[in-house]
C-alpha positions as CSV (number, residue, x, y, z in Angstrom):
1,M,150.7,54.1,72.1
2,T,149.4,57.5,72.4
3,I,145.6,58.0,73.1
4,T,144.1,61.1,71.9
5,A,140.8,62.4,72.9
6,A,138.0,62.4,70.5
7,R,137.3,65.8,69.1
8,P,133.6,66.7,69.7
9,Q,131.6,67.2,66.7
10,A,130.6,70.7,65.8
11,P,127.0,71.5,66.5
12,A,124.6,72.0,63.7
13,T,125.1,75.8,63.7
14,G,122.9,76.3,60.6
15,S,120.0,74.5,62.1
16,Q,120.4,76.4,65.4
17,A,120.7,79.7,63.5
18,C,117.5,79.0,61.7
19,H,115.8,78.0,64.9
20,Y,116.8,81.2,66.8
21,A,116.0,83.2,63.7
22,G,112.5,81.7,63.7
23,L,112.1,82.4,67.4
24,A,113.1,86.0,66.9
25,A,110.7,86.5,64.0
26,A,107.8,84.9,66.1
27,A,108.6,87.1,69.1
28,V,108.6,90.2,66.9
29,A,105.3,89.2,65.5
30,V,103.8,88.7,69.0
31,L,105.1,92.1,70.1
32,V,103.6,93.8,67.1
33,L,100.3,92.0,67.8
34,A,100.5,93.1,71.4
35,A,101.2,96.7,70.5
36,G,98.2,96.8,68.2
37,S,96.0,95.3,70.9
38,M,96.7,98.3,73.1
39,F,94.7,100.6,70.7
40,V,91.7,98.2,70.6
41,G,88.8,98.9,73.1
42,V,85.9,101.0,74.0
43,S,88.0,104.0,75.2
44,D,89.6,105.7,72.3
45,V,93.5,105.9,72.5
46,P,94.7,107.7,69.5
47,L,98.4,107.5,68.7
48,P,98.8,111.3,68.0
49,A,97.1,112.2,71.4
50,L,99.4,109.6,73.2
51,L,102.5,111.0,71.5
52,A,101.3,114.5,72.3
53,G,101.1,113.6,76.0
54,D,97.3,114.2,76.4
55,A,96.6,113.4,80.1
56,D,93.5,111.3,79.7
57,T,94.9,109.3,76.9
58,V,98.2,108.6,78.8
59,D,96.3,107.5,81.9
60,I,94.1,105.0,79.9
61,F,97.2,103.8,78.2
62,W,99.4,103.1,81.3
63,I,96.7,102.2,83.9
64,S,94.7,100.0,81.6
65,R,95.9,99.1,78.2
66,V,99.6,98.2,79.2
67,P,98.8,96.1,82.3
68,R,96.0,94.3,80.3
69,T,98.4,93.4,77.5
70,L,101.1,92.3,79.9
71,A,98.6,90.1,81.8
72,V,97.4,88.6,78.4
73,L,101.1,87.8,77.6
74,L,102.1,86.4,80.9
75,A,98.9,84.3,81.4
76,G,99.2,83.0,77.8
77,M,102.7,81.9,78.0
78,A,102.4,80.3,81.5
79,V,99.2,78.4,80.9
80,A,100.6,76.9,77.6
81,V,104.0,75.9,79.2
82,A,102.0,74.4,82.3
83,G,99.9,72.4,79.9
84,M,103.1,71.0,78.1
85,I,104.6,70.0,81.5
86,M,101.3,68.4,82.5
87,Q,101.2,66.4,79.3
88,L,104.6,65.0,80.0
89,M,103.8,64.1,83.6
90,A,100.7,62.2,82.5
91,R,102.3,61.0,79.4
92,N,99.2,61.9,77.4
93,R,98.7,64.6,74.8
94,F,95.0,65.3,75.8
95,V,95.4,66.6,79.3
96,E,96.1,70.0,80.7
97,P,95.3,71.8,84.0
98,S,91.7,72.5,83.1
99,T,91.0,68.9,82.2
100,V,92.5,67.1,85.1
101,G,91.0,69.0,88.0
102,T,93.9,71.4,88.8
103,V,92.0,74.6,87.8
104,E,88.8,73.4,89.6
105,S,90.8,72.6,92.7
106,A,92.5,76.1,92.7
107,T,88.9,77.5,92.4
108,L,87.7,75.5,95.4
109,G,90.8,76.8,97.3
110,I,89.8,80.5,96.6
111,L,86.4,79.7,97.6
112,V,87.4,78.3,101.0
113,V,89.5,81.4,101.7
114,T,86.6,83.7,100.7
115,V,84.3,81.9,103.0
116,L,86.6,81.6,106.0
117,A,88.6,84.8,105.6
118,P,86.8,87.3,103.3
119,G,89.4,90.0,104.0
120,A,92.4,87.9,103.1
121,P,94.8,89.5,100.7
122,M,95.3,88.3,97.1
123,L,98.6,86.6,98.0
124,A,96.9,84.5,100.7
125,K,94.2,83.5,98.2
126,M,97.0,82.4,95.7
127,L,98.9,80.4,98.2
128,V,95.8,78.5,99.5
129,A,94.7,77.9,95.8
130,S,98.2,76.6,95.0
131,V,97.9,74.1,97.8
132,F,94.4,72.9,96.6
133,A,95.7,72.8,93.0
134,M,98.6,70.6,94.1
135,L,96.3,68.3,95.9
136,G,93.9,68.0,93.0
137,T,96.6,67.3,90.5
138,A,98.3,64.8,92.8
139,L,94.9,63.1,93.2
140,F,94.6,62.9,89.3
141,L,98.1,61.4,89.0
142,A,97.3,58.8,91.8
143,I,94.2,57.8,89.9
144,L,96.2,57.6,86.7
145,R,98.7,55.2,88.2
146,R,95.8,52.8,89.1
147,L,94.1,52.8,85.6
148,P,94.1,49.2,84.1
149,A,95.2,50.6,80.7
150,R,96.6,53.8,79.5
151,N,94.0,54.4,76.7
152,T,94.8,57.8,74.9
153,L,91.1,59.0,75.4
154,L,90.5,57.3,78.8
155,I,92.8,59.5,80.7
156,P,91.5,62.9,79.7
157,L,87.9,61.5,80.3
158,V,88.8,60.5,83.9
159,G,90.4,63.9,84.3
160,I,87.3,65.7,83.1
161,M,85.2,63.5,85.4
162,L,87.4,64.4,88.4
163,G,87.2,68.2,87.5
164,G,83.5,68.0,87.2
165,I,83.2,66.4,90.7
166,I,85.3,69.2,92.2
167,A,83.5,71.8,90.4
168,A,80.0,70.5,91.6
169,V,81.3,70.6,95.1
170,T,82.6,74.1,94.5
171,T,79.3,75.3,93.0
172,F,77.3,73.7,95.8
173,F,79.1,75.5,98.7
174,A,79.1,78.8,96.4
175,Y,75.4,78.4,96.2
176,R,75.0,77.9,100.0
177,Y,77.0,80.9,100.8
178,D,75.6,83.1,98.0
179,L,78.9,83.4,96.0
180,L,77.8,82.0,92.6
181,Q,78.5,85.4,91.0
182,T,81.9,85.6,92.5
183,L,82.6,82.0,91.5
184,S,81.8,82.8,87.9
185,N,84.5,85.5,87.9
186,W,87.1,82.7,88.6
187,M,85.6,80.2,86.3
188,I,85.7,82.3,83.2
189,G,88.9,84.1,82.1
190,D,88.3,87.9,81.7
191,F,91.0,90.6,81.3
192,S,88.5,93.5,81.3
193,G,89.1,94.2,84.9
194,V,93.0,94.2,84.8
195,L,94.3,97.4,86.0
196,R,97.7,98.7,87.3
197,G,98.1,97.2,90.7
198,R,95.8,94.2,90.0
199,Y,97.9,92.0,87.8
200,E,101.4,92.1,89.3
201,L,101.1,88.5,90.8
202,L,101.4,87.2,87.2
203,W,105.1,88.0,87.2
204,I,105.4,85.1,89.5
205,V,104.5,82.7,86.5
206,A,107.4,84.4,84.5
207,A,109.8,83.0,87.0
208,L,108.0,79.7,87.1
209,M,108.4,79.5,83.2
210,L,112.1,80.2,83.7
211,V,112.3,77.3,86.1
212,G,110.5,75.0,83.6
213,L,113.0,76.0,81.0
214,L,116.0,75.2,83.1
215,A,114.4,71.7,84.0
216,A,113.3,71.1,80.5
217,D,115.6,68.2,79.9
218,R,114.5,66.5,83.1
219,F,110.8,66.8,82.1
220,T,111.7,65.3,78.6
221,V,113.3,62.3,80.1
222,A,110.6,61.9,82.9
223,G,107.9,61.9,80.1
224,M,109.5,58.6,78.9
225,G,108.5,56.8,82.1
226,Q,109.7,56.0,85.5
227,D,112.0,53.0,84.5
228,F,113.7,54.8,81.7
229,T,114.2,57.8,83.9
230,T,115.8,55.8,86.7
231,N,118.1,54.0,84.4
232,L,119.5,57.3,83.3
233,G,120.2,58.3,87.0
234,L,117.5,60.9,87.3
235,N,115.3,61.0,90.4
236,Y,111.8,60.5,88.9
237,A,109.8,61.3,92.0
238,R,111.6,64.7,92.5
239,T,111.1,65.6,89.0
240,M,107.5,64.9,89.1
241,R,107.2,67.0,92.4
242,L,108.8,69.9,90.5
243,G,106.5,69.6,87.7
244,L,103.5,69.3,90.0
245,L,104.7,72.4,91.9
246,I,105.1,74.4,88.6
247,V,101.7,73.5,87.2
248,S,99.9,74.1,90.4
249,L,101.5,77.5,91.1
250,I,100.8,78.7,87.5
251,S,97.2,77.5,87.6
252,A,96.6,79.2,91.0
253,V,98.1,82.5,90.1
254,V,96.3,82.7,86.8
255,V,93.0,81.7,88.3
256,T,93.3,84.1,91.1
257,T,94.2,87.1,88.9
258,V,92.2,86.7,85.7
259,G,90.2,83.4,85.9
260,A,90.3,80.1,84.2
261,V,91.8,80.1,80.6
262,P,90.4,76.8,79.1
263,F,91.9,74.7,76.4
264,L,95.0,76.8,76.1
265,G,97.3,74.2,77.7
266,L,95.8,71.6,75.6
267,V,95.8,72.9,72.0
268,V,99.0,75.0,72.0
269,P,101.5,72.2,73.2
270,N,99.9,69.7,70.6
271,I,100.3,72.3,67.8
272,V,104.0,73.0,68.8
273,S,104.7,69.2,69.2
274,L,103.4,68.5,65.8
275,I,105.8,71.2,64.3
276,F,108.9,71.0,66.5
277,G,108.7,67.6,68.1
278,D,108.8,66.5,71.8
279,N,112.2,68.0,72.9
280,L,110.9,70.3,75.7
281,R,114.0,72.6,75.8
282,R,113.4,73.4,72.2
283,A,109.6,73.5,72.4
284,V,109.2,75.6,75.5
285,P,110.0,79.0,73.8
286,W,107.7,78.2,70.9
287,T,104.9,77.1,73.3
288,A,105.1,80.3,75.2
289,L,105.0,82.4,72.0
290,F,102.1,80.4,70.6
291,G,100.2,80.7,73.8
292,A,100.7,84.5,74.1
293,A,99.7,84.9,70.4
294,F,96.6,82.7,70.8
295,V,95.2,84.6,74.0
296,L,96.0,87.9,72.2
297,V,94.0,87.0,69.3
298,C,91.1,85.8,71.4
299,D,91.2,88.9,73.6
300,I,91.1,91.2,70.4
301,I,88.0,89.1,69.2
302,G,86.4,89.4,72.5
303,R,86.8,93.2,72.4
304,T,85.5,93.6,68.8
305,I,82.9,91.0,68.1
306,R,80.2,92.8,70.0
307,Y,81.7,96.3,70.1
308,P,81.2,98.4,72.2
309,Y,80.5,95.4,74.6
310,E,83.1,92.8,75.5
311,V,82.9,89.1,75.5
312,P,85.1,87.4,78.1
313,V,88.2,85.9,76.6
314,G,87.5,82.5,78.3
315,M,84.3,82.3,76.4
316,V,86.0,83.0,73.0
317,M,88.8,80.5,73.9
318,S,86.2,77.8,74.9
319,V,84.7,78.0,71.4
320,L,87.9,78.0,69.5
321,G,89.6,75.5,71.9
322,A,86.8,73.0,71.6
323,V,87.0,73.1,67.9
324,L,90.6,72.6,67.9
325,F,90.4,69.8,70.6
326,L,87.9,67.8,68.4
327,A,90.2,68.3,65.4
328,L,93.1,66.8,67.4
329,I,91.0,63.9,68.6
330,L,89.8,63.1,65.1
331,R,93.3,63.4,63.7
332,K,94.6,61.0,66.4
333,R,91.8,58.4,65.6
334,N,92.5,58.7,61.8
335,A,96.3,58.4,62.2
């Protein structure tokens, strides 16, 4: 008797083609929006003068507008992806780094460096903030494992309480050392101060997003629980540590560079999940694009709503994100 190997079924090329075509169209739309945002602001950057090589226009464009747009794109994509990974780690759709104490812990770490070593370079602040962010996130996950019941709304409530306690401690010491004004720069995301030479650390989060994409299948499986993950032969603890490292580093880099970006990692992954499902490998590119577009829109609103003054993007995102967060909660309760 001859045994022949089963021929593998051909992949659904039509569905994949539509998926990639949609991604390409979304990427083009984000790039067009980003290009338009470079010409919005107090300083006039007319396209004819830029093409003609006017010295002042070219300097503003390359020193301020291009770095700011790149920072917006990188921060938006990274925080949205970190939120998605955080939700899989906690197995709850209503958590993100700014609602579980991760961002507050990173801010506390920056404050500690500022008090103990005021002249420390930005990289040192980022490393210390990463360690504090990892400790804060690990504390939340440890508390989560000891909750008597995994109520959908109880978990984010505990995270917000933990973040509030850490923020209160940070504010107290910032007041004692007369650093409240400096603290506000880290607590409210603001891209107005982004210039060439002051945003390059954000390229680190691009590498972290790539790691998250490569490990997407592992995070998808880990999101189904420890027992299920172990039965499939995957090291659950190692996967969780990798996710913890990615989330903490992204949060620390973004907070150190531009400040906290609230609600982004909460609303964007939920919107993507509603549209494309829970497969992380499929959802990560969409999450990154949606996150970049959301921050771009909020940044443009912040630059134009009180022109010629500028509203910090974190303030705009707090308003829009809170509305979307309430809509998600009400939708969940009515489902």
